[in-house]
The first five atom37 places (N, CA, C, CB, O) and aatype in JSON, in Angstrom:
{
  "aatype": [12, 12, 12, 0, 15, 19, 0, 17, 0, 5, 7, 7, 14, 7, 7, 7, 7, 0, 7, 7, 16, 10, 12, 15, 10, 19, 14, 13, 19, 10, 9, 13, 19, 19, 13, 18, 13, 10, 10, 9, 10, 14, 5, 5, 11, 1, 5, 11, 11, 10, 11, 0, 12, 10, 6, 0, 10, 11, 11, 7, 3, 11, 19, 19, 16, 15, 7, 7, 9, 17, 7, 15, 19, 16, 2, 10, 7, 11, 3, 16, 19, 16, 10, 5, 19, 0, 3, 2, 16, 11, 9, 11, 19, 5, 1, 6, 15, 9, 16, 1, 10, 1, 15, 3, 3, 6, 3],
  "atom_mask": [
    [1, 1, 1, 1, 1],
    [1, 1, 1, 1, 1],
    [1, 1, 1, 1, 1],
    [1, 1, 1, 1, 1],
    [1, 1, 1, 1, 1],
    [1, 1, 1, 1, 1],
    [1, 1, 1, 1, 1],
    [1, 1, 1, 1, 1],
    [1, 1, 1, 1, 1],
    [1, 1, 1, 1, 1],
    [1, 1, 1, 0, 1],
    [1, 1, 1, 0, 1],
    [1, 1, 1, 1, 1],
    [1, 1, 1, 0, 1],
    [1, 1, 1, 0, 1],
    [1, 1, 1, 0, 1],
    [1, 1, 1, 0, 1],
    [1, 1, 1, 1, 1],
    [1, 1, 1, 0, 1],
    [1, 1, 1, 0, 1],
    [1, 1, 1, 1, 1],
    [1, 1, 1, 1, 1],
    [1, 1, 1, 1, 1],
    [1, 1, 1, 1, 1],
    [1, 1, 1, 1, 1],
    [1, 1, 1, 1, 1],
    [1, 1, 1, 1, 1],
    [1, 1, 1, 1, 1],
    [1, 1, 1, 1, 1],
    [1, 1, 1, 1, 1],
    [1, 1, 1, 1, 1],
    [1, 1, 1, 1, 1],
    [1, 1, 1, 1, 1],
    [1, 1, 1, 1, 1],
    [1, 1, 1, 1, 1],
    [1, 1, 1, 1, 1],
    [1, 1, 1, 1, 1],
    [1, 1, 1, 1, 1],
    [1, 1, 1, 1, 1],
    [1, 1, 1, 1, 1],
    [1, 1, 1, 1, 1],
    [1, 1, 1, 1, 1],
    [1, 1, 1, 1, 1],
    [1, 1, 1, 1, 1],
    [1, 1, 1, 1, 1],
    [1, 1, 1, 1, 1],
    [1, 1, 1, 1, 1],
    [1, 1, 1, 1, 1],
    [1, 1, 1, 1, 1],
    [1, 1, 1, 1, 1],
    [1, 1, 1, 1, 1],
    [1, 1, 1, 1, 1],
    [1, 1, 1, 1, 1],
    [1, 1, 1, 1, 1],
    [1, 1, 1, 1, 1],
    [1, 1, 1, 1, 1],
    [1, 1, 1, 1, 1],
    [1, 1, 1, 1, 1],
    [1, 1, 1, 1, 1],
    [1, 1, 1, 0, 1],
    [1, 1, 1, 1, 1],
    [1, 1, 1, 1, 1],
    [1, 1, 1, 1, 1],
    [1, 1, 1, 1, 1],
    [1, 1, 1, 1, 1],
    [1, 1, 1, 1, 1],
    [1, 1, 1, 0, 1],
    [1, 1, 1, 0, 1],
    [1, 1, 1, 1, 1],
    [1, 1, 1, 1, 1],
    [1, 1, 1, 0, 1],
    [1, 1, 1, 1, 1],
    [1, 1, 1, 1, 1],
    [1, 1, 1, 1, 1],
    [1, 1, 1, 1, 1],
    [1, 1, 1, 1, 1],
    [1, 1, 1, 0, 1],
    [1, 1, 1, 1, 1],
    [1, 1, 1, 1, 1],
    [1, 1, 1, 1, 1],
    [1, 1, 1, 1, 1],
    [1, 1, 1, 1, 1],
    [1, 1, 1, 1, 1],
    [1, 1, 1, 1, 1],
    [1, 1, 1, 1, 1],
    [1, 1, 1, 1, 1],
    [1, 1, 1, 1, 1],
    [1, 1, 1, 1, 1],
    [1, 1, 1, 1, 1],
    [1, 1, 1, 1, 1],
    [1, 1, 1, 1, 1],
    [1, 1, 1, 1, 1],
    [1, 1, 1, 1, 1],
    [1, 1, 1, 1, 1],
    [1, 1, 1, 1, 1],
    [1, 1, 1, 1, 1],
    [1, 1, 1, 1, 1],
    [1, 1, 1, 1, 1],
    [1, 1, 1, 1, 1],
    [1, 1, 1, 1, 1],
    [1, 1, 1, 1, 1],
    [1, 1, 1, 1, 1],
    [1, 1, 1, 1, 1],
    [1, 1, 1, 1, 1],
    [1, 1, 1, 1, 1],
    [1, 1, 1, 1, 1],
    [1, 1, 1, 1, 1]
  ],
  "atom_positions": [
    [[57.36, 118.49, 124.65], [57.29, 119.77, 124.0], [58.61, 120.53, 124.14], [56.13, 120.59, 124.56], [59.05, 121.22, 123.22]],
    [[59.21, 120.39, 125.27], [60.46, 121.08, 125.53], [61.56, 120.6, 124.59], [60.89, 120.88, 126.98], [62.35, 121.42, 124.1]],
    [[61.63, 119.31, 124.32], [62.67, 118.76, 123.44], [62.52, 119.26, 122.01], [62.62, 117.23, 123.47], [63.53, 119.51, 121.35]],
    [[61.32, 119.41, 121.52], [61.11, 119.88, 120.16], [61.61, 121.31, 120.0], [59.63, 119.79, 119.79], [62.18, 121.64, 118.96]],
    [[61.41, 122.15, 120.98], [61.87, 123.53, 120.86], [63.39, 123.61, 120.9], [61.27, 124.39, 121.98], [63.98, 124.47, 120.26]],
    [[64.04, 122.71, 121.65], [65.5, 122.68, 121.68], [66.04, 122.24, 120.32], [66.01, 121.74, 122.81], [67.03, 122.8, 119.85]],
    [[65.41, 121.25, 119.69], [65.85, 120.77, 118.4], [65.74, 121.87, 117.34], [65.04, 119.56, 117.98], [66.63, 122.0, 116.51]],
    [[64.66, 122.65, 117.37], [64.51, 123.74, 116.39], [65.53, 124.84, 116.66], [63.08, 124.31, 116.43], [66.01, 125.48, 115.73]],
    [[65.84, 125.06, 117.91], [66.79, 126.12, 118.24], [68.21, 125.74, 117.79], [66.76, 126.41, 119.75], [69.02, 126.62, 117.51]],
    [[68.52, 124.46, 117.73], [69.84, 124.02, 117.31], [69.95, 123.87, 115.8], [70.17, 122.71, 117.99], [70.97, 123.38, 115.31]],
    [[68.97, 124.25, 115.08], [69.04, 124.18, 113.63], [68.68, 122.81, 113.12], [0.0, 0.0, 0.0], [69.41, 122.25, 112.3]],
    [[67.64, 122.27, 113.57], [67.17, 120.96, 113.16], [66.8, 120.96, 111.69], [0.0, 0.0, 0.0], [67.32, 121.77, 110.93]],
    [[65.9, 120.05, 111.29], [65.54, 119.94, 109.87], [65.01, 121.25, 109.31], [64.51, 118.86, 109.69], [64.02, 121.8, 109.8]],
    [[65.68, 121.75, 108.27], [65.22, 122.96, 107.61], [65.65, 124.23, 108.32], [0.0, 0.0, 0.0], [65.42, 125.32, 107.78]],
    [[66.24, 124.15, 109.47], [66.6, 125.35, 110.22], [67.95, 125.92, 109.8], [0.0, 0.0, 0.0], [68.11, 127.14, 109.78]],
    [[68.93, 125.06, 109.47], [70.27, 125.54, 109.15], [70.39, 126.05, 107.74], [0.0, 0.0, 0.0], [71.03, 127.07, 107.49]],
    [[69.8, 125.35, 106.82], [69.87, 125.76, 105.42], [71.23, 125.49, 104.81], [0.0, 0.0, 0.0], [72.04, 124.72, 105.34]],
    [[71.47, 126.13, 103.68], [72.71, 125.91, 102.94], [73.92, 126.56, 103.62], [72.58, 126.45, 101.53], [75.05, 126.12, 103.42]],
    [[73.67, 127.6, 104.42], [74.76, 128.27, 105.1], [75.46, 127.37, 106.09], [0.0, 0.0, 0.0], [76.69, 127.41, 106.2]],
    [[74.71, 126.55, 106.81], [75.3, 125.62, 107.77], [76.11, 124.54, 107.08], [0.0, 0.0, 0.0], [77.17, 124.14, 107.57]],
    [[75.63, 124.07, 105.94], [76.36, 123.05, 105.18], [77.65, 123.63, 104.62], [75.49, 122.49, 104.04], [78.69, 122.96, 104.64]],
    [[77.6, 124.84, 104.13], [78.78, 125.49, 103.58], [79.83, 125.74, 104.66], [78.4, 126.81, 102.91], [81.02, 125.55, 104.43]],
    [[79.4, 126.14, 105.82], [80.33, 126.39, 106.92], [80.96, 125.1, 107.43], [79.61, 127.1, 108.07], [82.08, 125.11, 107.94]],
    [[80.26, 123.99, 107.3], [80.84, 122.73, 107.74], [81.91, 122.23, 106.77], [79.75, 121.67, 107.9], [82.72, 121.37, 107.14]],
    [[81.95, 122.73, 105.54], [82.97, 122.34, 104.56], [84.25, 123.17, 104.69], [82.42, 122.48, 103.16], [85.3, 122.76, 104.19]],
    [[84.19, 124.3, 105.35], [85.35, 125.18, 105.48], [86.55, 124.48, 106.12], [84.98, 126.41, 106.29], [87.65, 124.63, 105.6]],
    [[86.4, 123.74, 107.22], [87.58, 123.06, 107.79], [88.23, 122.07, 106.83], [87.18, 122.34, 109.06], [89.45, 121.95, 106.81]],
    [[87.44, 121.37, 106.04], [87.99, 120.41, 105.08], [88.78, 121.13, 103.99], [86.87, 119.57, 104.46], [89.83, 120.66, 103.57]],
    [[88.28, 122.25, 103.53], [88.98, 123.03, 102.52], [90.3, 123.56, 103.1], [88.09, 124.21, 102.03], [91.33, 123.51, 102.42]],
    [[90.27, 124.05, 104.33], [91.49, 124.54, 104.97], [92.52, 123.42, 105.15], [91.17, 125.17, 106.31], [93.71, 123.64, 104.94]],
    [[92.08, 122.24, 105.53], [92.98, 121.09, 105.67], [93.61, 120.74, 104.33], [92.23, 119.87, 106.24], [94.81, 120.47, 104.26]],
    [[92.82, 120.75, 103.26], [93.36, 120.46, 101.92], [94.41, 121.5, 101.52], [92.23, 120.43, 100.88], [95.45, 121.14, 100.98]],
    [[94.15, 122.77, 101.78], [95.1, 123.83, 101.43], [96.41, 123.64, 102.19], [94.5, 125.23, 101.74], [97.48, 123.78, 101.61]],
    [[96.33, 123.32, 103.47], [97.53, 123.1, 104.27], [98.31, 121.89, 103.72], [97.16, 122.87, 105.76], [99.53, 121.97, 103.58]],
    [[97.62, 120.78, 103.42], [98.29, 119.62, 102.85], [98.94, 119.95, 101.52], [97.29, 118.47, 102.67], [100.04, 119.49, 101.23]],
    [[98.28, 120.75, 100.71], [98.83, 121.11, 99.41], [100.16, 121.83, 99.57], [97.84, 121.97, 98.62], [101.14, 121.48, 98.91]],
    [[100.19, 122.84, 100.44], [101.41, 123.63, 100.58], [102.5, 122.92, 101.37], [101.08, 124.93, 101.24], [103.68, 123.2, 101.15]],
    [[102.15, 122.01, 102.26], [103.16, 121.34, 103.07], [103.63, 120.01, 102.48], [102.62, 121.1, 104.43], [104.76, 119.6, 102.74]],
    [[102.8, 119.34, 101.69], [103.16, 118.01, 101.19], [103.22, 117.93, 99.66], [102.18, 117.01, 101.7], [104.22, 117.48, 99.11]],
    [[102.18, 118.34, 99.01], [102.06, 118.12, 97.56], [103.01, 119.03, 96.78], [100.62, 118.35, 97.11], [103.72, 118.54, 95.9]],
    [[103.02, 120.31, 97.06], [103.85, 121.26, 96.3], [105.35, 120.97, 96.45], [103.56, 122.67, 96.76], [106.06, 120.97, 95.44]],
    [[105.87, 120.72, 97.66], [107.31, 120.39, 97.76], [107.66, 119.09, 97.04], [107.71, 120.27, 99.21], [108.75, 118.99, 96.46]],
    [[106.77, 118.1, 97.06], [107.05, 116.84, 96.36], [107.11, 117.07, 94.86], [105.97, 115.79, 96.69], [107.96, 116.48, 94.18]],
    [[106.23, 117.9, 94.32], [106.26, 118.2, 92.89], [107.55, 118.92, 92.51], [105.04, 119.05, 92.5], [108.12, 118.65, 91.46]],
    [[108.02, 119.83, 93.37], [109.28, 120.53, 93.09], [110.45, 119.56, 93.1], [109.51, 121.64, 94.12], [111.34, 119.66, 92.25]],
    [[110.47, 118.61, 94.05], [111.54, 117.61, 94.1], [111.54, 116.74, 92.85], [111.4, 116.74, 95.35], [112.6, 116.44, 92.31]],
    [[110.35, 116.34, 92.39], [110.26, 115.5, 91.2], [110.75, 116.24, 89.97], [108.82, 115.03, 90.99], [111.44, 115.65, 89.13]],
    [[110.43, 117.51, 89.83], [110.89, 118.3, 88.69], [112.4, 118.44, 88.71], [110.22, 119.68, 88.68], [113.06, 118.34, 87.68]],
    [[112.96, 118.68, 89.89], [114.41, 118.84, 90.04], [115.13, 117.54, 89.69], [114.76, 119.29, 91.47], [116.15, 117.56, 89.01]],
    [[114.6, 116.4, 90.16], [115.19, 115.1, 89.87], [115.11, 114.78, 88.38], [114.5, 114.0, 90.68], [116.06, 114.27, 87.8]],
    [[113.97, 115.08, 87.76], [113.81, 114.82, 86.33], [114.79, 115.65, 85.51], [112.36, 115.12, 85.89], [115.37, 115.15, 84.55]],
    [[114.98, 116.91, 85.89], [115.93, 117.76, 85.18], [117.36, 117.24, 85.35], [115.83, 119.21, 85.68], [118.15, 117.28, 84.41]],
    [[117.68, 116.75, 86.54], [119.01, 116.21, 86.78], [119.24, 114.96, 85.94], [119.21, 115.89, 88.27], [120.32, 114.79, 85.37]],
    [[118.24, 114.08, 85.85], [118.38, 112.85, 85.06], [118.51, 113.15, 83.57], [117.19, 111.93, 85.3], [119.26, 112.46, 82.87]],
    [[117.81, 114.15, 83.09], [117.91, 114.51, 81.68], [119.25, 115.16, 81.34], [116.77, 115.45, 81.3], [119.7, 115.09, 80.2]],
    [[119.89, 115.78, 82.33], [121.15, 116.48, 82.1], [122.37, 115.59, 82.37], [121.23, 117.72, 82.96], [123.5, 116.09, 82.32]],
    [[122.18, 114.31, 82.64], [123.32, 113.42, 82.89], [124.22, 113.35, 81.66], [122.83, 112.01, 83.28], [123.74, 113.37, 80.52]],
    [[125.51, 113.26, 81.9], [126.46, 113.12, 80.8], [127.58, 112.19, 81.24], [127.03, 114.51, 80.35], [127.74, 111.91, 82.43]],
    [[128.36, 111.74, 80.29], [129.48, 110.84, 80.59], [130.45, 111.54, 81.53], [130.2, 110.39, 79.3], [130.73, 112.73, 81.39]],
    [[130.95, 110.78, 82.49], [131.9, 111.31, 83.43], [131.29, 111.83, 84.72], [0.0, 0.0, 0.0], [132.01, 112.07, 85.69]],
    [[129.95, 111.99, 84.76], [129.3, 112.44, 85.99], [129.45, 111.38, 87.08], [127.82, 112.75, 85.74], [129.32, 110.18, 86.82]],
    [[129.71, 111.82, 88.28], [129.77, 110.91, 89.42], [128.42, 110.94, 90.11], [130.93, 111.3, 90.41], [127.92, 112.01, 90.47]],
    [[127.82, 109.75, 90.29], [126.45, 109.66, 90.78], [126.35, 108.66, 91.93], [125.49, 109.27, 89.65], [127.26, 107.87, 92.19]],
    [[125.2, 108.72, 92.6], [124.84, 107.75, 93.63], [123.46, 107.21, 93.27], [124.84, 108.4, 95.07], [122.55, 107.97, 92.95]],
    [[123.31, 105.88, 93.32], [122.03, 105.26, 93.0], [121.16, 105.15, 94.26], [122.24, 103.86, 92.37], [121.63, 105.41, 95.37]],
    [[119.92, 104.77, 94.06], [119.01, 104.61, 95.2], [119.43, 103.44, 96.09], [117.58, 104.39, 94.71], [119.04, 103.39, 97.25]],
    [[120.21, 102.53, 95.57], [120.72, 101.41, 96.36], [122.01, 101.74, 97.08], [0.0, 0.0, 0.0], [122.55, 100.9, 97.8]],
    [[122.52, 102.95, 96.89], [123.72, 103.38, 97.57], [125.01, 103.09, 96.81], [0.0, 0.0, 0.0], [126.09, 103.21, 97.38]],
    [[124.9, 102.72, 95.55], [126.09, 102.42, 94.74], [126.65, 103.73, 94.18], [125.75, 101.42, 93.59], [125.92, 104.52, 93.58]],
    [[127.95, 103.93, 94.39], [128.64, 105.1, 93.86], [129.36, 104.69, 92.58], [129.65, 105.68, 94.9], [130.0, 103.65, 92.52]],
    [[129.23, 105.53, 91.54], [129.9, 105.21, 90.3], [130.02, 106.42, 89.4], [0.0, 0.0, 0.0], [129.51, 107.5, 89.7]],
    [[130.69, 106.21, 88.29], [130.85, 107.24, 87.27], [130.13, 106.8, 86.01], [132.35, 107.53, 86.98], [130.21, 105.63, 85.62]],
    [[129.42, 107.71, 85.37], [128.66, 107.39, 84.17], [129.63, 107.17, 83.02], [127.65, 108.53, 83.83], [130.47, 108.02, 82.73]],
    [[129.51, 106.0, 82.36], [130.35, 105.71, 81.19], [129.54, 105.65, 79.9], [131.08, 104.41, 81.39], [130.08, 105.87, 78.82]],
    [[128.26, 105.35, 80.0], [127.43, 105.24, 78.82], [125.99, 105.56, 79.21], [127.53, 103.81, 78.19], [125.54, 105.21, 80.3]],
    [[125.28, 106.24, 78.31], [123.89, 106.62, 78.55], [123.0, 106.01, 77.48], [123.73, 108.16, 78.58], [123.23, 106.18, 76.29]],
    [[121.97, 105.31, 77.92], [120.95, 104.81, 77.02], [119.67, 105.59, 77.24], [0.0, 0.0, 0.0], [119.63, 106.52, 78.04]],
    [[118.61, 105.2, 76.55], [117.33, 105.88, 76.72], [116.8, 105.69, 78.13], [116.31, 105.38, 75.69], [116.39, 106.65, 78.78]],
    [[116.8, 104.45, 78.6], [116.27, 104.14, 79.92], [117.32, 103.64, 80.89], [115.18, 103.11, 79.8], [117.03, 103.44, 82.07]],
    [[118.55, 103.42, 80.42], [119.58, 102.84, 81.28], [120.83, 103.72, 81.29], [119.94, 101.43, 80.8], [121.06, 104.55, 80.41]],
    [[121.62, 103.5, 82.32], [122.9, 104.19, 82.47], [123.93, 103.13, 82.86], [122.83, 105.34, 83.56], [123.67, 102.3, 83.73]],
    [[125.09, 103.16, 82.22], [126.17, 102.25, 82.59], [127.11, 103.01, 83.52], [126.93, 101.71, 81.33], [127.6, 104.09, 83.2]],
    [[127.35, 102.4, 84.69], [128.21, 103.01, 85.69], [129.48, 102.19, 85.86], [127.48, 103.14, 87.02], [129.43, 100.96, 85.86]],
    [[130.59, 102.87, 85.99], [131.82, 102.19, 86.34], [131.98, 102.35, 87.85], [133.06, 102.78, 85.56], [132.12, 103.45, 88.37]],
    [[131.95, 101.19, 88.56], [132.0, 101.21, 90.01], [133.37, 100.82, 90.56], [130.95, 100.29, 90.58], [133.66, 101.07, 91.73]],
    [[134.21, 100.22, 89.73], [135.59, 99.87, 90.09], [136.4, 99.93, 88.8], [135.68, 98.45, 90.78], [135.87, 100.26, 87.74]],
    [[137.69, 99.6, 88.9], [138.56, 99.72, 87.73], [138.05, 98.93, 86.52], [139.96, 99.26, 88.08], [137.98, 99.48, 85.42]],
    [[137.7, 97.68, 86.71], [137.24, 96.85, 85.6], [135.81, 96.37, 85.8], [138.15, 95.65, 85.44], [135.43, 95.33, 85.27]],
    [[135.01, 97.11, 86.55], [133.64, 96.69, 86.85], [132.66, 97.76, 86.4], [133.47, 96.4, 88.35], [132.7, 98.9, 86.86]],
    [[131.77, 97.36, 85.5], [130.72, 98.25, 85.03], [129.37, 97.57, 85.27], [130.9, 98.61, 83.51], [129.24, 96.36, 85.11]],
    [[128.4, 98.36, 85.66], [127.04, 97.83, 85.85], [126.07, 98.72, 85.09], [126.66, 97.76, 87.37], [126.33, 99.9, 84.86]],
    [[124.96, 98.13, 84.71], [123.92, 98.86, 84.01], [122.73, 99.0, 84.96], [123.51, 98.14, 82.67], [122.25, 98.01, 85.5]],
    [[122.27, 100.22, 85.16], [121.14, 100.49, 86.05], [120.1, 101.31, 85.31], [121.61, 101.23, 87.34], [120.4, 101.95, 84.29]],
    [[118.88, 101.3, 85.83], [117.84, 102.15, 85.25], [118.16, 103.6, 85.56], [116.45, 101.76, 85.8], [118.69, 103.92, 86.63]],
    [[117.83, 104.46, 84.64], [118.11, 105.89, 84.82], [117.39, 106.44, 86.05], [117.68, 106.67, 83.57], [117.94, 107.3, 86.74]],
    [[116.19, 105.95, 86.34], [115.41, 106.45, 87.48], [116.0, 106.06, 88.82], [114.0, 105.93, 87.39], [115.63, 106.64, 89.85]],
    [[116.92, 105.09, 88.84], [117.5, 104.67, 90.11], [118.62, 105.6, 90.57], [118.01, 103.26, 90.0], [119.12, 105.45, 91.69]],
    [[119.02, 106.53, 89.73], [120.05, 107.5, 90.13], [119.35, 108.59, 90.94], [120.8, 108.11, 88.89], [118.41, 109.23, 90.47]],
    [[119.85, 108.8, 92.16], [119.18, 109.75, 93.05], [119.87, 111.1, 93.15], [119.08, 109.17, 94.42], [119.21, 112.11, 93.36]],
    [[121.2, 111.13, 92.98], [121.88, 112.42, 93.09], [123.25, 112.36, 92.42], [122.03, 112.82, 94.56], [123.8, 111.29, 92.17]],
    [[123.76, 113.53, 92.13], [125.12, 113.68, 91.63], [126.05, 113.86, 92.83], [125.24, 114.88, 90.64], [125.68, 114.48, 93.83]],
    [[127.26, 113.3, 92.71], [128.26, 113.5, 93.75], [129.12, 114.69, 93.38], [129.14, 112.23, 93.95], [129.35, 114.96, 92.2]],
    [[129.59, 115.38, 94.38], [130.53, 116.47, 94.1], [131.94, 115.87, 93.99], [130.46, 117.57, 95.22], [132.18, 114.73, 94.39]],
    [[132.85, 116.66, 93.46], [134.22, 116.16, 93.24], [134.97, 115.88, 94.55], [135.0, 117.17, 92.42], [135.87, 115.04, 94.58]],
    [[134.6, 116.58, 95.62], [135.32, 116.39, 96.87], [134.82, 115.21, 97.69], [135.24, 117.63, 97.68], [135.43, 114.88, 98.7]],
    [[133.73, 114.57, 97.28], [133.23, 113.37, 97.99], [134.04, 112.16, 97.54], [131.7, 113.15, 97.71], [134.28, 111.98, 96.35]],
    [[134.45, 111.34, 98.48], [135.16, 110.1, 98.14], [134.68, 108.95, 98.93], [136.62, 110.25, 98.34], [135.18, 107.84, 98.76]]
  ]
}
């Protein structure tokens, strides 16, 4: 008899109701909000910035690829970019593989 009264006091079957279920979801919602502001939103901003940089590429820009290759843009295609990496050496890479623009003072 004693155990049954303890179970009812702790909100056993039918005792907690919808309020207890709603309160148990609050930590999950808070965790999602924290993840959104710390992980998802900054990643979306980085992707938008990278996409804008790739769309604004022009001949003569000095770039760095994801593989670490430094070069100057000589030709732009829809999906590809031709880079001059040495005096007589040109390579063609995918546009998405360009990660950043180099400044003029980098060598």
